[in-house]
C-alpha positions in Angstrom: 116.9 -57.4 -148.3 119.1 -55.9 -151.2 117.6 -52.8 -153.3 114.1 -53.3 -150.9 115.9 -51.4 -148.3 116.0 -48.3 -150.5 112.3 -48.8 -150.9 111.6 -49.5 -147.2 113.8 -47.0 -145.4 111.6 -47.7 -142.0 112.7 -50.6 -140.3 109.8 -51.3 -138.3 107.8 -51.6 -141.4 110.0 -54.1 -143.3 108.5 -57.2 -141.7 105.1 -56.3 -143.1 106.3 -57.3 -146.9 103.4 -59.5 -148.2 101.9 -61.1 -151.4 99.5 -59.5 -153.3 97.2 -62.6 -152.8 97.7 -62.1 -149.0 96.8 -58.5 -149.0 93.7 -59.3 -151.2 92.7 -61.8 -148.8 91.7 -59.3 -146.4 89.4 -57.4 -148.3 85.8 -58.2 -147.4 82.3 -58.0 -148.9 80.8 -54.5 -148.9 84.3 -52.8 -148.1 85.1 -49.6 -149.8 88.4 -49.3 -151.4 90.3 -46.1 -151.9 92.7 -46.9 -154.9 95.7 -44.6 -155.8 95.7 -43.6 -159.4 94.5 -41.0 -161.9 94.2 -40.9 -165.3 96.2 -44.4 -165.9 99.2 -43.1 -163.9 100.2 -44.1 -160.3 97.6 -46.8 -160.0 97.8 -49.8 -157.7 98.6 -53.0 -160.1 98.6 -56.0 -158.1 96.4 -56.1 -155.3 93.3 -55.5 -157.5 94.2 -58.4 -159.8 94.5 -60.8 -157.0 91.2 -59.8 -155.2 89.5 -60.2 -158.8 91.2 -63.8 -159.4 90.2 -64.3 -155.8 86.6 -63.6 -156.1 85.9 -64.9 -159.6 84.1 -68.0 -158.3 82.4 -66.1 -155.0 78.9 -65.0 -155.6 77.5 -62.2 -153.7 80.8 -60.6 -153.4 80.6 -56.5 -153.8 83.1 -53.5 -153.2 83.0 -50.0 -153.8 85.8 -48.3 -155.4 87.1 -44.9 -155.2 90.0 -43.5 -157.0 91.5 -40.5 -158.2 90.4 -40.7 -161.7 90.5 -43.3 -164.3 93.0 -46.5 -163.7 95.2 -48.3 -165.9 96.4 -51.8 -166.4 92.9 -52.8 -167.1 91.6 -52.7 -163.4 88.6 -51.2 -164.3 88.0 -53.5 -166.9 88.8 -56.7 -164.9 86.6 -55.0 -161.9 83.5 -54.7 -164.2 83.8 -58.2 -166.0 84.3 -59.8 -162.7 81.0 -58.5 -161.3 82.5 -57.5 -157.8 81.9 -54.1 -158.3 78.8 -52.1 -156.7 79.9 -48.6 -156.7 82.4 -46.5 -158.6 83.4 -43.0 -158.2 84.4 -40.2 -159.3 85.7 -40.7 -163.0 86.7 -43.8 -165.2 87.6 -44.2 -168.9 87.2 -47.9 -169.7 84.9 -49.2 -172.1 84.0 -52.3 -170.8 83.0 -50.5 -167.6 81.2 -47.5 -169.4 79.1 -50.6 -170.8 78.3 -51.6 -167.6 77.4 -48.4 -165.9 74.8 -47.3 -169.1 73.5 -51.2 -168.5 72.8 -50.3 -164.7 75.0 -53.5 -163.8 76.8 -51.1 -161.0 76.2 -47.5 -160.0 78.8 -44.9 -160.8 78.8 -41.4 -159.0 79.9 -38.4 -161.2 81.7 -36.1 -159.3 84.1 -33.0 -159.6 87.2 -34.3 -158.7 88.0 -31.4 -156.3 85.1 -32.5 -154.2 85.9 -36.4 -153.5 88.4 -35.5 -150.4 86.0 -33.2 -149.1 83.4 -35.8 -149.0 85.8 -38.4 -147.5 87.1 -35.7 -144.7 83.6 -34.9 -143.8 82.5 -38.6 -143.0 79.9 -38.2 -145.8 81.8 -41.1 -147.6 83.8 -43.6 -145.8 86.9 -45.7 -147.0 87.8 -48.8 -145.5 90.8 -49.8 -147.1 93.4 -47.4 -149.0 95.6 -49.1 -151.5 98.2 -46.9 -152.4 101.3 -47.4 -155.0 104.2 -46.0 -153.8 107.7 -45.2 -154.7 109.4 -45.7 -151.1 108.9 -45.4 -147.6 110.9 -42.9 -145.6 112.8 -43.4 -142.4 110.0 -41.4 -140.5 107.2 -43.6 -142.2 106.4 -41.2 -145.0 104.7 -42.6 -148.2 106.1 -41.4 -151.5 103.8 -41.9 -154.1 104.7 -42.3 -157.7 103.3 -40.7 -160.9 100.3 -39.3 -159.5 98.7 -38.3 -156.2 95.1 -38.2 -156.8 93.3 -38.6 -153.7 95.9 -40.7 -151.9 96.5 -38.2 -149.2 92.8 -38.2 -148.3 92.5 -42.2 -148.7 95.6 -42.5 -146.5 94.4 -40.0 -143.5 90.7 -41.5 -143.3 90.6 -45.3 -144.0 90.7 -47.7 -141.6 93.9 -49.7 -142.9 96.6 -49.2 -145.8 98.2 -51.4 -148.3 101.0 -50.0 -149.7 102.2 -51.2 -153.4 106.0 -50.6 -153.6 106.9 -50.3 -157.2 110.3 -51.2 -158.1 109.7 -49.6 -162.0 108.8 -46.4 -160.8 112.1 -44.2 -160.2 113.6 -42.9 -156.6 113.8 -39.8 -158.8 110.2 -38.8 -158.2 111.1 -38.6 -154.2 111.2 -34.7 -153.7 108.4 -34.1 -156.6 105.6 -34.3 -154.6 103.9 -31.5 -152.3 101.1 -33.1 -150.0 98.9 -30.5 -148.4 95.6 -31.1 -146.4 93.6 -28.1 -146.0 91.7 -29.5 -143.0 87.8 -29.5 -141.8 85.6 -26.8 -143.6 85.0 -24.2 -141.0 88.3 -24.9 -139.2 90.9 -24.3 -142.3 92.8 -21.2 -142.9 93.4 -20.0 -146.8 95.8 -22.3 -148.8 98.9 -20.7 -148.8 99.5 -20.9 -152.6 100.1 -18.0 -154.7 102.3 -19.2 -157.7 102.2 -22.5 -159.6 105.5 -23.4 -158.0 105.0 -23.0 -154.3 105.8 -25.5 -152.3 103.1 -25.4 -149.1 103.2 -29.2 -147.7 105.2 -32.4 -147.2 107.3 -34.5 -149.7 105.3 -37.4 -148.8 102.0 -38.9 -147.2 102.4 -38.6 -143.3 100.6 -41.6 -142.2 99.9 -43.8 -139.0 102.4 -46.5 -139.6 100.0 -48.7 -137.3 97.9 -48.3 -139.8 99.8 -50.1 -142.7 98.8 -53.6 -142.7 100.8 -54.7 -145.5 103.2 -53.9 -148.2 103.3 -55.5 -151.6 106.5 -55.3 -154.2 105.4 -54.9 -157.5 107.3 -54.1 -160.9 105.2 -52.8 -163.5 105.3 -49.3 -165.4 102.1 -47.2 -165.7 100.0 -47.9 -168.9 100.8 -45.7 -171.5 98.4 -42.8 -172.4 95.7 -43.4 -175.1 95.7 -40.2 -176.4 96.4 -39.7 -180.2 98.8 -37.4 -182.0 97.2 -34.2 -183.5 95.5 -34.2 -186.8 94.5 -31.7 -189.3 91.2 -30.4 -187.5 93.1 -30.2 -184.1 95.8 -28.2 -185.7 93.2 -25.9 -187.2 91.5 -25.4 -183.6 94.9 -24.9 -181.9 95.5 -21.8 -184.4 91.8 -20.3 -183.7 92.8 -20.8 -180.0 95.9 -19.1 -180.4 94.5 -15.9 -182.3 92.0 -15.6 -179.7 95.0 -15.6 -177.0 96.9 -13.1 -179.3 93.9 -10.6 -179.3 93.8 -10.9 -175.6 97.8 -9.8 -175.5 96.9 -7.1 -178.0 94.3 -5.3 -176.2 96.3 -5.8 -172.7 94.3 -8.4 -170.7 97.4 -11.0 -171.2 100.9 -10.7 -171.5 102.8 -12.9 -173.9 103.4 -15.1 -170.8 99.5 -15.4 -171.0 98.3 -17.0 -167.5 98.9 -20.3 -165.8 97.2 -22.9 -168.1 95.2 -25.9 -167.4 94.5 -28.6 -170.1 92.0 -31.6 -169.4 92.7 -35.2 -170.3 92.1 -36.3 -173.7 93.7 -36.3 -177.2 92.2 -32.8 -178.4 92.8 -30.8 -175.4 96.4 -32.1 -175.8 96.6 -31.7 -179.4 95.3 -28.1 -178.9 97.9 -27.4 -176.4 100.5 -29.0 -178.4 99.2 -25.9 -180.9 101.7 -23.5 -178.5 104.8 -24.9 -179.7 104.3 -22.5 -183.0 103.0 -19.6 -181.4 104.8 -16.4 -179.9 104.2 -17.4 -176.3 106.9 -18.2 -173.8 108.0 -18.2 -170.4 104.4 -20.1 -169.8 103.3 -22.1 -166.8 101.1 -24.7 -166.1 98.4 -25.4 -163.3 96.6 -28.6 -164.2 95.4 -31.8 -162.8 97.1 -33.9 -165.9 100.2 -33.3 -167.8 100.2 -35.2 -171.1 102.9 -35.3 -173.9 102.1 -31.7 -175.2 103.4 -30.2 -171.6 106.6 -31.7 -172.1 107.0 -31.1 -175.7 106.7 -27.1 -174.9 109.1 -27.8 -172.1 111.7 -29.1 -174.8 111.3 -26.3 -176.9 111.8 -23.9 -173.9 108.1 -22.8 -173.8 107.0 -23.9 -170.5 109.3 -23.0 -167.5 107.1 -24.9 -164.7 104.1 -27.0 -164.5 102.2 -27.9 -161.2 100.1 -31.0 -161.7 98.4 -34.1 -159.8 99.2 -36.9 -162.4 101.7 -37.4 -164.9 100.3 -39.4 -168.1 102.0 -40.0 -171.1 102.3 -42.2 -174.2 104.4 -45.0 -174.2 107.4 -43.2 -176.2 107.1 -39.8 -174.5 107.1 -42.0 -171.1 110.5 -43.6 -172.2 112.0 -40.4 -173.1 111.2 -38.5 -170.0 111.9 -40.9 -167.3 115.4 -41.7 -169.2 116.3 -37.9 -168.8 114.2 -36.7 -165.9 117.0 -34.9 -164.3 116.2 -32.2 -166.8 112.6 -32.1 -166.0 112.9 -32.4 -162.1 113.4 -28.9 -161.3 110.6 -27.9 -163.4 107.6 -30.3 -162.0 105.7 -30.5 -158.5 102.8 -32.7 -157.8 99.9 -32.3 -155.6 96.6 -33.7 -154.4 93.9 -33.2 -157.0 91.7 -31.4 -154.3 94.7 -28.6 -154.6 95.4 -29.1 -158.3 91.6 -28.5 -158.6 90.7 -26.3 -155.7 88.3 -23.4 -156.7 90.1 -21.2 -154.3 93.5 -21.6 -156.3 91.9 -21.7 -159.6 90.5 -18.2 -159.0 93.4 -16.7 -157.4 95.9 -17.6 -159.9 93.7 -16.7 -162.9 94.0 -19.7 -164.9 93.2 -20.3 -168.7 91.5 -23.5 -168.8 91.0 -25.7 -171.8 88.6 -28.7 -171.7 87.0 -31.0 -174.2 83.4 -31.1 -174.7 81.3 -33.6 -176.6 78.6 -31.0 -177.5 77.5 -27.3 -176.7 74.5 -25.7 -177.9 73.5 -22.4 -179.5 73.5 -20.5 -175.9 77.1 -21.7 -174.8 75.6 -24.9 -172.3 78.2 -27.5 -172.5 77.6 -31.4 -172.2 80.9 -33.2 -171.4 79.8 -36.6 -170.0 76.9 -37.9 -171.9 76.0 -39.3 -175.0 72.3 -38.5 -176.4 71.6 -37.3 -172.9 71.4 -40.6 -170.9 74.6 -42.6 -171.8 77.8 -42.2 -169.4 81.2 -41.6 -171.3 83.8 -41.2 -168.9 82.5 -38.2 -166.6 82.8 -34.6 -165.6 86.4 -35.0 -164.4 88.0 -31.7 -163.5 86.3 -29.5 -166.1 83.8 -28.3 -163.6 86.1 -27.0 -161.1 88.1 -25.1 -163.3 85.2 -23.8 -165.7 83.4 -22.1 -163.0 86.6 -20.6 -161.7 88.8 -19.8 -164.3 89.8 -16.5 -165.8 88.9 -18.1 -169.3 86.9 -21.2 -169.5 87.9 -22.5 -172.9 85.8 -25.7 -174.3 87.1 -27.4 -177.7 85.6 -30.0 -179.7 85.4 -30.9 -183.3 82.5 -29.5 -185.2 81.1 -32.9 -186.2 81.4 -36.5 -185.3 80.8 -39.7 -187.5 81.8 -38.1 -191.0 78.8 -35.6 -190.4 76.0 -37.6 -188.8 76.3 -35.8 -185.5 76.6 -32.1 -185.1 78.6 -31.1 -181.7 76.7 -27.8 -182.2 72.9 -28.2 -181.5 69.7 -26.3 -180.2 70.0 -27.6 -176.6 72.5 -29.8 -175.1 71.3 -33.1 -174.2 72.9 -33.1 -170.8 73.9 -30.1 -169.0 77.5 -30.1 -167.2 78.6 -26.8 -167.6 75.8 -24.0 -167.8 76.2 -20.9 -170.3 77.1 -19.0 -167.0 80.5 -20.9 -166.9 81.8 -21.1 -170.5 83.6 -18.0 -171.9 85.2 -19.2 -175.3 84.0 -22.3 -177.6 86.6 -23.7 -180.4 86.1 -25.7 -183.3 88.1 -26.6 -186.1 85.3 -24.0 -187.8 86.5 -21.2 -185.4 85.8 -19.6 -182.0 83.3 -17.6 -180.4 84.1 -15.1 -177.3 81.0 -15.6 -175.3 81.9 -13.0 -172.6 79.7 -10.5 -171.8 76.9 -11.3 -174.4 73.4 -11.9 -173.7 71.9 -15.2 -175.0 70.5 -13.6 -178.1 74.0 -12.3 -178.9 75.6 -15.7 -178.7 73.2 -17.5 -181.2 74.5 -16.3 -184.4 78.1 -16.0 -183.4 78.2 -19.8 -182.1 76.3 -21.0 -185.5 78.8 -18.9 -187.9 81.9 -19.5 -186.3 81.9 -22.8 -184.7 79.0 -24.9 -186.5 79.9 -26.9 -189.5 78.5 -25.3 -192.8 76.4 -28.6 -193.3 74.4 -27.5 -190.0 74.7 -23.8 -189.9 71.1 -23.1 -192.1 69.3 -25.9 -189.8 70.8 -24.3 -186.6 69.6 -20.9 -187.8 66.0 -22.3 -188.8 65.6 -23.6 -185.2 66.7 -20.5 -183.7 64.4 -18.2 -186.1 61.3 -20.2 -185.2 62.5 -20.4 -181.6 62.3 -16.6 -181.5 58.7 -16.2 -182.4 57.9 -18.0 -179.1 59.9 -14.9 -177.3 61.8 -15.5 -174.2 65.1 -14.8 -173.0 66.7 -17.7 -174.1 64.4 -18.7 -176.8 63.6 -22.5 -177.2 61.0 -24.6 -179.1 60.5 -27.1 -176.3 59.3 -30.1 -178.6 62.2 -29.7 -180.8 64.7 -28.9 -178.6 66.5 -32.4 -178.4 64.8 -33.4 -181.9 68.4 -33.5 -183.4 69.4 -36.4 -180.8 66.1 -38.0 -181.6 66.5 -38.1 -185.4 70.2 -39.3 -184.7 68.7 -42.3 -182.6 66.1 -43.1 -185.0 67.8 -42.5 -188.3 71.2 -42.3 -187.8 71.9 -38.6 -188.3 71.2 -35.2 -187.1 70.6 -34.0 -190.6 67.2 -33.2 -191.7 66.0 -33.6 -195.0 66.8 -30.6 -197.2 63.1 -29.7 -198.3 62.3 -29.4 -194.7 64.8 -26.2 -194.3 63.5 -24.6 -197.4 
């Protein structure tokens, strides 16, 4: 068995090795699959492919797919193309799947990432087969995850059966990096005993009933690299605005130079803004986040970040090679947790996080849309942004002020879909500036947001809307028949800009 013995150290399980095709043959029409994977990391890579190949010619074959978040290896794309998907949750980021969702070809449930495990634990949602990527299985049958944990613990504990993909490409150095903690049923659980980012409160792997492990498949494929793009001029300016805000918080004594534990959402903009910390005076930083992207490791390399807790490690191709080639220098600075712990409201509030997430658009009162284009077309999903925004010490949302070369303003009179209400948003940042909304009434927020965050080409138009809205009165003045007129104008004319004469 050679090196395989290092991966399956429990002798009882060594006779359960099967091909991906055999494992896929066990999946039946109508089943719900719980797949490991979170933001293209630690996802299963063989059994889903084998399942797609098996059912391409089978009509009326549908499965539900639950994950931690988005998958790599084009798994979501292939499932969407094969037409075997009935329902998908709680997050995805694949363009082909996105098209299918918006066409109504299959169903998508957009969930807060901390909620999925609770719904499974309480039997509101059930999992038939958990398919989990692992780096190894210990002598006592504990499953060691790879580069993400996501919902794997919940899937394993609650599924009827388990299929393990042991990935030979994933380093055994990952062993000992994970902290698996299961909080227990609501009403019976104790407080989660985590008071610092580096606290270890659980086990190094997933404790499973070995009788539920139906098969083990060997794979040899790295994670798909992250799709983030490098920082650009606008995101560098945004980072500067955010750092200016945080420096002021330090000057008035609300923060120290170590700030507070940082959370940064998935995506190029949030990663780029966090990357701006490299040129700041802040040091001794901690990260308590769902995903670690390139910027966190750059900050570690620069001596800025002392420790990072996460649910997933999602890196660009070059950064992935560098990090795992020199993993010894990072191991004692990292800890990986299930997503219901990395995103848990109790812990977010207790640690007092500074949360940085990306908005698609926000409005003049501070409501944020992070999921839907023009109010109805799903982009990716809310992800963990709601978990953090509602509970963080500072809920910060970042976006460029315009999109599509100025045809779209990211600051609008009224967002076309509300993911984060004005009550949960503390600070908004664009390349134009930032607006600190804490303690401000709706009418106090408007001019601050317009003057500090909106692009100059849209400021007069926004102010004109607000001046007319004030004539209607109200705590939060709006012209209901015009509130979404900007989105309608874009849909009909390809731009949110009104004619100049209409603003005179």
